[in-house]
C-alpha positions as CSV (number, residue, x, y, z in Angstrom):
1,X,-10.3,-73.3,1.3
2,X,-13.0,-73.7,3.9
3,X,-13.2,-69.9,4.4
4,X,-13.5,-69.4,0.7
5,X,-16.4,-71.8,0.4
6,X,-18.1,-70.1,3.3
7,X,-17.6,-66.7,1.7
8,X,-18.9,-67.9,-1.6
9,X,-21.9,-69.4,0.1
10,X,-22.7,-66.1,1.9
11,X,-22.2,-64.2,-1.4
12,X,-24.5,-66.5,-3.3
13,X,-27.2,-66.3,-0.6
14,X,-27.2,-62.5,-0.6
15,X,-27.2,-62.4,-4.4
16,X,-30.2,-64.7,-4.5
17,X,-32.0,-62.6,-1.9
18,X,-31.3,-59.4,-3.9
19,X,-32.6,-61.0,-7.1
20,X,-35.7,-62.2,-5.3
21,X,-36.3,-58.7,-4.0
22,X,-35.9,-57.2,-7.4
23,X,-38.4,-59.6,-8.9
24,X,-40.9,-58.7,-6.1
25,X,-40.4,-55.0,-7.0
26,X,-41.1,-55.8,-10.6
27,X,-44.4,-57.4,-9.6
28,X,-45.5,-54.6,-7.3
29,X,-49.3,-54.4,-7.3
30,X,-50.8,-51.0,-8.0
31,X,-54.2,-49.7,-7.4
32,X,-55.9,-47.0,-9.5
33,X,-59.0,-45.3,-8.1
34,X,-61.4,-43.0,-9.9
35,X,-64.0,-40.8,-8.1
36,X,-66.5,-39.6,-10.7
37,X,-69.1,-37.0,-10.0
38,X,-71.6,-34.8,-11.8
39,X,-71.1,-31.0,-11.5
40,X,-72.9,-29.5,-8.5
41,X,-76.2,-27.7,-8.7
42,X,-76.3,-25.1,-11.5
43,X,-78.2,-22.0,-12.4
44,X,-80.4,-22.0,-15.5
45,X,-78.7,-18.9,-17.0
46,X,-76.9,-18.6,-19.2
47,X,-78.3,-21.8,-20.7
48,X,-75.1,-22.9,-22.4
49,X,-72.6,-22.3,-19.6
50,X,-74.3,-21.6,-16.2
51,X,-72.6,-21.0,-12.9
52,X,-73.2,-22.9,-9.7
53,X,-76.1,-22.0,-7.5
54,X,-75.3,-21.3,-3.8
55,X,-76.2,-25.0,-2.9
56,X,-73.9,-26.1,-5.8
57,X,-71.1,-24.0,-4.3
58,X,-71.7,-25.7,-0.9
59,X,-71.6,-29.2,-2.6
60,X,-68.3,-28.3,-4.2
61,X,-66.9,-27.3,-0.8
62,X,-68.2,-30.6,0.6
63,X,-66.3,-32.5,-2.1
64,X,-63.1,-30.8,-0.8
65,X,-64.0,-31.9,2.7
66,X,-64.7,-35.5,1.4
67,X,-61.2,-35.6,-0.1
68,X,-59.5,-34.1,2.9
69,X,-57.9,-37.3,3.9
70,X,-57.7,-38.9,0.5
71,X,-54.5,-38.2,-1.5
72,X,-55.4,-37.2,-5.1
73,X,-52.9,-37.3,-7.9
74,X,-55.0,-35.4,-10.4
75,X,-58.4,-33.7,-11.0
76,X,-60.2,-33.7,-14.3
77,X,-63.1,-31.5,-15.4
78,X,-64.9,-30.8,-18.6
79,X,-64.4,-27.2,-19.9
80,X,-67.6,-25.7,-18.5
81,X,-68.0,-23.1,-15.7
82,X,-70.2,-25.5,-13.6
83,X,-67.7,-28.4,-13.8
84,X,-64.6,-26.4,-13.2
85,X,-66.2,-24.6,-10.2
86,X,-67.3,-28.0,-8.8
87,X,-63.7,-29.2,-9.0
88,X,-62.1,-25.9,-7.8
89,X,-62.3,-26.2,-4.0
90,X,-60.8,-29.7,-4.1
91,X,-58.1,-28.6,-6.5
92,X,-57.2,-25.6,-4.3
93,X,-57.2,-27.8,-1.1
94,X,-54.9,-30.3,-2.8
95,X,-52.8,-27.7,-4.6
96,X,-53.6,-29.3,-8.0
97,X,-54.4,-27.8,-11.3
98,X,-57.6,-29.1,-12.9
99,X,-57.0,-30.9,-16.2
100,X,-59.6,-30.3,-18.9
101,X,-60.9,-33.2,-20.8
102,X,-63.6,-33.6,-23.5
103,X,-66.2,-36.2,-22.4
104,X,-67.1,-37.1,-26.0
105,X,-63.5,-37.5,-27.3
106,X,-61.7,-39.2,-24.5
107,X,-59.7,-42.4,-25.3
108,X,-60.5,-44.4,-22.2
109,X,-57.8,-47.0,-22.7
110,X,-55.2,-44.2,-23.1
111,X,-56.7,-42.5,-20.0
112,X,-56.5,-45.7,-17.9
113,X,-52.8,-46.2,-19.0
114,X,-51.9,-42.6,-18.2
115,X,-53.6,-42.7,-14.8
116,X,-52.5,-46.2,-13.7
117,X,-51.6,-46.4,-10.1
118,X,-53.1,-43.0,-9.3
119,X,-56.1,-41.6,-7.5
120,X,-58.2,-39.3,-9.7
121,X,-61.2,-37.0,-9.2
122,X,-63.3,-36.5,-12.3
123,X,-66.2,-34.0,-12.7
124,X,-68.6,-34.4,-15.6
125,X,-72.3,-34.1,-16.5
126,X,-75.5,-36.1,-15.9
127,X,-75.2,-37.5,-19.5
128,X,-71.5,-38.4,-19.2
129,X,-70.5,-39.6,-15.8
130,X,-72.2,-43.0,-15.9
131,X,-70.7,-43.6,-19.3
132,X,-67.3,-42.6,-18.0
133,X,-67.6,-45.2,-15.1
134,X,-68.9,-47.8,-17.6
135,X,-65.9,-47.3,-19.9
136,X,-63.5,-47.6,-17.0
137,X,-65.2,-50.7,-15.7
138,X,-65.5,-52.2,-19.2
139,X,-69.2,-53.1,-19.0
140,X,-72.5,-51.2,-18.9
141,X,-73.2,-51.3,-15.2
142,X,-74.8,-47.8,-14.8
143,X,-77.5,-45.9,-16.6
144,X,-77.5,-42.2,-17.3
145,X,-78.6,-40.3,-14.3
146,X,-81.6,-38.0,-14.1
147,X,-81.1,-34.2,-14.7
148,X,-82.2,-33.5,-11.1
149,X,-79.6,-35.8,-9.5
150,X,-76.4,-34.1,-8.2
151,X,-75.2,-36.3,-5.4
152,X,-74.0,-39.5,-7.2
153,X,-70.4,-40.5,-6.9
154,X,-69.1,-43.5,-8.8
155,X,-66.0,-45.0,-7.2
156,X,-64.0,-47.4,-9.4
157,X,-60.8,-49.1,-8.1
158,X,-58.6,-51.3,-10.3
159,X,-56.0,-53.5,-8.6
160,X,-54.0,-55.8,-10.8
161,X,-56.9,-56.1,-13.3
162,X,-59.5,-56.8,-10.6
163,X,-62.2,-54.1,-10.8
164,X,-64.3,-53.0,-7.9
165,X,-67.0,-50.3,-8.3
166,X,-69.8,-48.7,-6.4
167,X,-72.3,-45.9,-6.7
168,X,-72.5,-43.8,-3.5
169,X,-74.7,-40.9,-2.6
170,X,-72.7,-38.0,-1.2
171,X,-74.6,-35.1,0.5
């Protein structure tokens, strides 16, 4: 009888520990990080969809270097030559396909749900990236950037509903 009680006691202890571990797995904290940039330096021609200038191509390569030791899950770009070419070196270095989005039709809540727990690189435009960051943060923290500025990077991290954000200059 004593052996049976000891065995039941051991079994109960292990069952409780297993249940506790399962509950901890259910409450696992995830972090989502967004890196949001404007496309690199562009030519003026053609006016509606210009390519990158040589210094823009260099900036795009520098983004790939910046992300060398950062694991990315996805890369998003608007459907313009300058944004796709800004994302391209990073996409190639990470063996990722660039996902095209429309900056004026994006559902930010759906986007946040779909990218939860991931690390995302997003390329947009001077008139969209601050708004993108603001929508992810949930407040208007950043103003639209000047047309001459190409080196802003908004970094937004969300961990269990706690949001951290910063604006960095990347050269």
